[in-house]
Structures are given as C-alpha cells and as structure tokens.
C-alpha positions, -999 to 999 in steps of 0.1 A, spaced: 187 300 604 208 276 634 244 257 623 237 224 606 262 198 583 258 189 548 232 160 546 205 155 538 204 177 506 172 183 486 185 185 454 218 182 430 202 179 398 223 178 357 209 184 331 213 155 299 230 166 267 187 169 255 179 201 287 162 171 306 175 181 346 188 148 364 180 140 397 221 127 405 218 125 442 222 91 449 255 88 422 271 119 438 296 112 470 314 141 474 312 176 456 330 206 454 325 236 446 339 274 447 327 310 435 358 328 434 361 367 424 392 383 402 405 414 419 425 437 404 451 454 426 447 492 426 475 506 459 491 540 448 520 547 460 504 567 490 487 535 506 504 512 530 478 483 521 462 469 490 438 485 479 413 462 459 385 461 432 362 430 426 361 419 393 349 390 369 325 360 395 332 321 386 322 288 398 337 259 391 326 223 405 337 186 406 318 160 413 329 127 422 308 104 412 298 63 413 289 45 379 253 40 374 244 32 342 215 43 345 216 76 368 246 99 361 264 81 336 234 93 311 240 126 322 278 130 319 284 101 291 279 121 264 303 150 280 330 142 254 309 144 221 286 178 236 294 207 240 266 220 257 260 240 284 243 224 315 220 237 340 234 227 373 215 229 405 222 229 444 202 229 469 209 224 512 198 238 543 171 252 521 193 271 502 195 265 463 222 278 444 221 271 402 246 273 373 248 266 333 281 247 335 303 229 308 318 202 321 346 196 301 355 157 308 342 131 321 370 106 335 357 69 350 387 52 372 389 15 380 409 12 412 426 -19 422 397 -30 441 372 -24 418 354 3 423 343 24 388 339 58 394 343 101 378 361 130 390 337 156 370 351 189 364 326 214 353 336 254 351 308 288 346 291 286 307 272 318 307 283 350 323 257 348 351 266 361 386 261 323 401 240 335 433 223 318 460 189 320 471 
C-alpha cells in the first residue's frame, strides 16, 4: 500500500454508556493514541549493551472534540458518573484498531474567543493486547 495522509478516517466510534457505538468522526478535530509495551532490563554484567524483555502491552488515547450536544457529548457526558469500559474503534487507510477503553475525564474548556472543546483521555481497560487488523 502506498503512503497516505491521515485524512478520510472511515471509523471513529466510541460506545455510549448503553454499549451502542456512536460515530464521533465529525466532532473530533484531533486525536493521539499510543500502544506502548513495557520493558524489563535483564542486562547481565557480562554484556556491553542492554538486554530487554517485552512485558505488558498498554494503550492510551486522547480525543480532542468540539462540543456537540447530539454527538460526542452524548457519549462522554456520562464519564463522570459511570465506570464502564467503552469499545473505541479507529479506522484509517483500510486498517482498523478496536480497544476497550476507560475514559477518565470529560473536561470541557471554553476559550476567551468562544470555542467550547474537550480533551478526553482514555486508558486500556480489559487486558486485551491492542492489535491492528
């Protein structure tokens, strides 16, 4: 497959508190996500370079949204009062990634020029290794 931009996401959905996926592509202006692995240093004194073992996998996401009372707000407004894991599905360039995430805050910010936005953090919830398909 040829190189491509991050334009034209085909999937960006997050389950609401009832477990129904909500397409929030139009409300998300920016996102970042990571799927890091922990490492353990196991370098013996007989080595001149590091030796490491891969350990647990993790995932985090931050979704930057504009306020939409009929879109992303319907998903994230319940974050302060519920503790359910939410299936988060990403799709771009013919590749997809689905993860069970715990969203930990819904911090709305109103700027001095009038924008009403949120930067919503999520962390891996269920111990399943995030895998692109």
